[in-house]
C-alpha positions, -999 to 999 in steps of 0.1 A, spaced: -669 -102 326 -632 -90 340 -624 -55 344 -591 -41 356 -586 -4 364 -551 14 374 -538 -19 381 -503 -13 398 -475 -39 409 -441 -32 424 -415 -54 441 -399 -40 477 -357 -40 469 -358 -42 431 -326 -24 419 -345 -11 386 -370 19 386 -404 4 369 -431 -13 381 -437 -46 369 -471 -37 362 -475 3 355 -512 14 360 -531 -9 335 -566 -8 324 -580 -34 305 -617 -55 298 -622 -90 290 -656 -98 277 -678 -123 288 -669 -157 267 -641 -142 250 -604 -154 246 -580 -126 254 -545 -131 250 -513 -109 272 -484 -112 247 -454 -101 247 -416 -104 257 -401 -119 289 -404 -93 317 -434 -74 303 -456 -79 336 -481 -103 313 -477 -130 342 -479 -112 368 -511 -95 352 -524 -125 354 -512 -135 388 -527 -102 399 -561 -112 385 -559 -147 400 -551 -133 434 -517 -151 433 -502 -117 435 -517 -84 457 -513 -50 437 -499 -19 450 -530 -1 435 -557 -4 414 -591 -23 410 -599 -58 403 -633 -69 394 -647 -101 380 -685 -108 369 -691 -73 389 -679 -81 421 -652 -66 435 -619 -91 438 -593 -67 448 -587 -27 458 -560 -19 482 -573 18 483 -604 4 498 -589 -24 521 -608 -50 494 -587 -80 488 -605 -118 479 -581 -146 481 -575 -169 452 -595 -200 467 -626 -177 469 -622 -162 434 -645 -181 405 -614 -190 386 -595 -219 372 -555 -216 365 -537 -237 346 -493 -228 351 -469 -236 326 -455 -266 343 -477 -297 342 -485 -298 381 -500 -330 382 -498 -354 412 -474 -381 398 -488 -403 429 -524 -402 413 -545 -414 386 -554 -390 357 -590 -387 376 -577 -386 412 -558 -349 397 -590 -341 388 -607 -347 412 -583 -330 440 -601 -297 441 -629 -313 445 -624 -333 475 -610 -305 493 -612 -274 515 -646 -271 531 -670 -274 501 -659 -311 492 -681 -330 473 -690 -370 483 -667 -391 457 -689 -405 436 -701 -368 425 -665 -355 425 -659 -386 399 -686 -380 375 -678 -342 373 -638 -352 369 -651 -376 344 -670 -350 325 -640 -326 326 -617 -356 311 -643 -362 284 -639 -329 276 -607 -325 269 -606 -361 249 -593 -382 279 -616 -402 296 -600 -437 284 -571 -427 307 -590 -420 333 -569 -445 352 -538 -441 342 -511 -432 365 -500 -394 358 -464 -400 353 -475 -428 324 -488 -399 305 -475 -376 278 -468 -340 283 -496 -329 263 -521 -357 281 -505 -341 315 -509 -304 305 -548 -314 294 -552 -330 328 -543 -295 340 -569 -280 319 -593 -306 332 -590 -298 367 -593 -264 361 -627 -268 347 -641 -289 375 -649 -261 394 -674 -245 365 -649 -212 371 -669 -184 356 -629 -171 342 -601 -196 330 -565 -185 334 -538 -198 313 -499 -189 320 -480 -203 290 -496 -235 290 -480 -248 262 -442 -235 265 -432 -271 280 -445 -290 247 -425 -300 217 -438 -282 180 -462 -309 178 -479 -313 207 -481 -274 211 -502 -270 182 -523 -301 189 -531 -287 226 -535 -255 214 -561 -263 191 -577 -282 222 -576 -254 244 -595 -232 220 -619 -260 211 -631 -263 248 -631 -224 255 -655 -219 223 -678 -247 234 -682 -237 271 -682 -201 262 -660 -192 293 -641 -161 293 -602 -167 292 -569 -148 297 -542 -167 279 -504 -158 287 -478 -163 260 -449 -151 241 -453 -168 211 -468 -144 178 -486 -179 164 -499 -187 194 -514 -157 201 -530 -152 168 -543 -188 164 -564 -187 197 -572 -152 207 -608 -135 204 -587 -102 212 -549 -94 215 -531 -71 242 -497 -62 234 -474 -56 267 -443 -38 269 -424 -25 304 -454 -34 321 -478 -12 303 -503 -19 274 -487 -10 238 -518 -13 218 -548 -40 221 -568 -50 188 -584 -83 174 -562 -108 162 -559 -100 125 -557 -66 128 -529 -66 151 -511 -87 126 -522 -72 97 -518 -35 107 -500 -28 140 -500 10 148 -468 14 170 -433 5 161 -433 -22 189 -459 -41 180 -448 -41 141 -413 -54 152 -425 -79 182 -450 -95 158 -425 -105 133 -424 -76 108 -389 -87 98 -382 -59 68 -381 -27 82 -370 2 58 -365 42 66 -380 66 47 -394 100 42 -431 110 39 -438 129 5 -476 131 7 -502 116 32 -540 113 32 -558 96 60 -550 61 68 -523 60 35 -489 80 29 -467 83 -1 -430 72 16 -396 79 -1 -375 48 2 -338 45 -8 -348 18 -35 -378 41 -45 -410 55 -38 -441 32 -22 -477 40 -12 -485 21 18 -508 22 49 -498 47 75 -504 46 112 -523 79 118 -513 108 92 -479 114 96 -463 150 86 -449 155 51 -417 151 56 -414 133 88 -392 106 91 -410 69 93 -401 31 93 -416 11 65 -428 -26 78 -435 -45 51 -443 -86 58 -421 -111 37 -454 -128 18 -459 -90 4 -425 -89 -15 -427 -108 -47 -395 -119 -64 -391 -123 -104 -366 -126 -126 -381 -96 -150 -397 -65 -140 -428 -58 -160 -441 -32 -141 -410 -12 -136 -415 -9 -95 -390 -36 -87 -364 -31 -71 -328 -49 -85 -313 -72 -56 -292 -102 -51 -305 -136 -35 -283 -143 -5 -296 -177 6 -326 -196 11 -347 -214 36 -369 -244 28 -402 -245 57 -421 -275 36 -450 -248 33 -433 -221 18 -393 -207 10 -378 -178 26 -354 -158 1 -330 -133 19 -320 -110 -7 -297 -83 -6 -310 -48 -21 -282 -23 -22 -270 -19 18 -304 -39 29 -312 -77 34 -345 -81 26 -369 -111 34 -393 -125 8 -418 -158 15 -433 -179 -12 -453 -201 -11 -454 -214 -44 -422 -216 -55 -414 -217 -93 -387 -195 -105 -359 -215 -90 -336 -193 -74 -302 -198 -63 -272 -181 -48 -260 -149 -65 -288 -150 -89 -301 -113 -101 -338 -108 -90 -363 -81 -88 -383 -77 -58 -415 -60 -62 -436 -48 -30 -474 -53 -29 -490 -21 -33 -503 -3 -2 -497 -38 22 -466 -15 38 -473 0 72 -456 32 77 -453 38 113 -434 71 129 -399 67 141 -400 57 174 -377 87 195 -364 67 223 -345 40 209 -352 9 186 -382 -13 199 -353 -39 197 -336 -20 224 -367 -20 241 -374 -54 239 -335 -60 254 -339 -37 282 -376 -56 288 -352 -89 294 -329 -75 316 -362 -62 336 -368 -97 339 -340 -112 352 -331 -85 373 -368 -88 391 -364 -122 393 -333 -119 415 -347 -92 435 -378 -106 439 -371 -142 448 -396 -162 467 -424 -138 455 -435 -154 423 -425 -153 387 -430 -120 366 
């Protein structure tokens, strides 16, 4: 449905030597929801704005439904109002002097192809019904909650029956409880309509919850893409592993490797891991272990435990996070059924679950944290240099 090839965008007068979008290729299959995920300044919103036609690329091609929308080298550019899209922005973008239904009717009553008022209201009511707001149709927009106003924006984007829905961080301005509910409603509407959707977010939980496929971006490039469960369980790149919140990272040396598995020598012992590629014996890797894959016990019947000391714990309602000092390393373990009553200073054994850790060859050009920080600086610099040209 959406095909992007060699897409490049740079802003004039920039003081950094990177493109906002740097020659990316991506495909969004018909009826699927694909999320562009990454830190601030990675180019995800610029990519969405280029697909929407709100920005013009410097190079590359964009096609929607087999129709070429933009190709600077061929002199092709289809304006935003002529593209078969609906867009929902981070801000609610509702008109305060209108009712809910009037807001949703607006695009149907504007432009050269405006519909008669009765037909526009009928379609607007159908859209409000889809997002669960039909009973609030005649209520003034400012009288609605933030979550309801964002659902008005979603309904308005759907009234023109677009082929593609573009969502630019639509949940960022909502509090935690509303964010989850509106997120679920967006996914339900998308699946019910089968509409092709691009969802932009910096929030890993949002990306995992709503996506058929996740595209991880950094520095204007695609780092990795895959099914949400694969990106979470088996990231292939160090940046992805760090950005997706795998908080335990241990340096080690490969002692043996075979296909997708490797034996790693760590400071605390030897561990059999999933391996990204087939790392060479003797090479340095970072081993990433999710907190839920570290089991805590007062005893070590298996003989595989790492002896440590509990430094502190955090209660999340559905689980406990324990921070355990093992040698010079602070590890985080997550327990959903806390039964052993650990407290600060208690000795404990940390037992990693076999074959759930991921070994990734060390990144030579600085750590992923440093690159993430660089992306944040890029965002700030670009915002200053490209004022008035749209956000990244």
